[in-house]
N, C-alpha and C positions, 0 to 999 in steps of 0.2 A: 718241609720247603722240596717234597719227595716230588713224585711223580705225578701229583697236582697241580706242581709248579707251572704259573700262565704267563710268563715276560710280560704280558701285553697290563698284568696286573699289580705289577711292581717294579719300583721303579729302586735307581743307585742313591745313596747322600748326594752323590752330584747333581745327578739330573732331579733331585727336587728342590735343590738349594736355585740350579736353575731355571726350573720352573716358578719358584715362588719367591725368592729373591732371598731367602733366609739362608743361614751357611749352612756347610758342611759339619761343622760342630755341632749346631742347635738342632739337628736332624740325629746325629747320634747319641746326645743328649736326651732328644725325645725318647728314644728307640729303646733306651737305656731304662730310663723311666719309667717306659710303657705308656706315655702319652699316646703314641702310635701304634700301629699293629706294624712288626717290625722282624725278620728273620737276619741271622746271622750265618753267614757261609762265609768260615775261612777268617780271615779279615774284613772281608765286606759287609755290610748289612745291606737289607734288600727289604724296601719301604715299602707297603700297598698304599698305591698312589690314592685311593679313595681316602684313606686314612689319612693323607699328607693334606687334602683337596680341603677334607673337613677342618683340621687343626685350623691353618688356614686361613678359613673363612670365619671362622669362631673368635680369632683372634682379630678380624677385620669387624666382626661385630661390637665385640668389645668394647673397641677403641682402649682410649685412655684407661677406662676401667680397667683393664689388666694387669694395671700395675698398681691397683688396691691393696694395701693390705689388709683389708676385711677378707676380699678373695683370698688373698693367700690362705687368713687364717680358717678361713673354710675348707680347703683344699685340704688341711693337717688334718682338720676334725673327722675328713675321709678314710 
């Protein structure tokens, strides 16, 4: 996130939480896991806004299936 950093494309975990209703802790976890595009600068995480919105849309699309044990096994196989 050097000279090509565009503040309109990156948001903080707090902004992501306000935008989506998920917690800041959940977004930190997703960033660490690599589930969303994120970069850490100092103590703060910056999240790619499009990646955050895509994650939220995928969770909405999955509905209750996101809690399926079968889905968890499929992710571990990757």
